[in-house]
C-alpha positions in Angstrom: 0.1 0.0 0.0 1.3 3.5 -1.0 0.7 6.3 1.5 0.3 10.1 1.1 0.1 13.0 3.4 -0.6 16.7 3.4 2.0 19.4 4.5 1.1 21.1 7.8 0.0 24.2 5.9 -2.1 22.1 3.5 -0.3 23.5 0.4 1.4 20.4 -0.6 0.9 16.6 -0.9 3.7 14.1 -0.7 3.0 10.6 -2.0 5.0 7.4 -2.2 4.9 5.5 -5.5 5.7 2.3 -7.3 8.5 4.0 -9.2 10.8 4.3 -6.4 10.6 8.0 -6.2 8.3 10.3 -4.1 5.8 12.5 -5.8 4.8 16.0 -4.7 2.0 18.2 -5.7 1.4 21.9 -4.9 -2.0 23.4 -3.9 -2.8 24.0 -7.6 -2.6 20.3 -8.4 0.5 20.7 -10.3 3.3 18.1 -9.8 6.5 19.5 -8.5 9.8 18.5 -10.0 11.4 16.0 -7.8 14.6 15.3 -9.7 16.7 17.3 -7.3 15.7 14.9 -4.3 18.2 12.3 -5.4 15.9 9.5 -4.1 15.4 6.3 -6.1 14.6 3.3 -4.0 14.3 1.1 -7.2 11.1 -0.2 -5.7 8.1 0.9 -3.7 8.1 4.1 -1.7 5.6 3.0 0.8 5.3 5.7 3.4 5.8 9.4 3.9 5.1 12.1 6.5 5.6 15.8 7.1 7.3 17.3 10.1 4.6 19.3 11.8 7.1 22.2 12.8 9.6 22.4 10.0 9.7 22.3 6.2 10.9 18.7 6.0 9.3 15.4 5.1 10.5 11.7 5.3 9.9 8.9 2.9 10.7 5.3 3.3 10.6 2.0 1.3 9.0 -1.2 2.2 11.2 -3.5 4.4 14.3 -3.5 6.5 16.6 -3.1 3.5 15.3 0.4 2.6 16.4 3.6 4.5 14.2 6.4 5.8 15.2 9.5 3.8 14.5 12.9 5.2 14.4 16.0 3.1 14.5 19.6 4.4 13.8 22.7 2.4 16.6 25.2 2.2 15.9 28.8 1.1 18.0 30.0 -1.8 20.1 33.1 -1.4 17.5 35.1 -3.4 14.7 33.9 -1.1 16.7 34.9 2.0 17.3 38.3 0.6 13.6 38.9 0.0 12.9 38.5 3.7 
């Protein structure tokens, strides 16, 4: 079974997949490019969850041979200057 979950702010949905990579959609139902995530389990991405306090989520494969990968969002220098 493949799981999915909403971000705490409700703007993003992250989903496992049978392709070995997680999928992310934004609030406008457009799929976000995940090529930069460097994640390829080669098999089922079974579970995922958002951290309720920080901009990060975790994904895991099915079984003990697969790691739990954690992804955290880092602002670019342009985004930091806009603050």
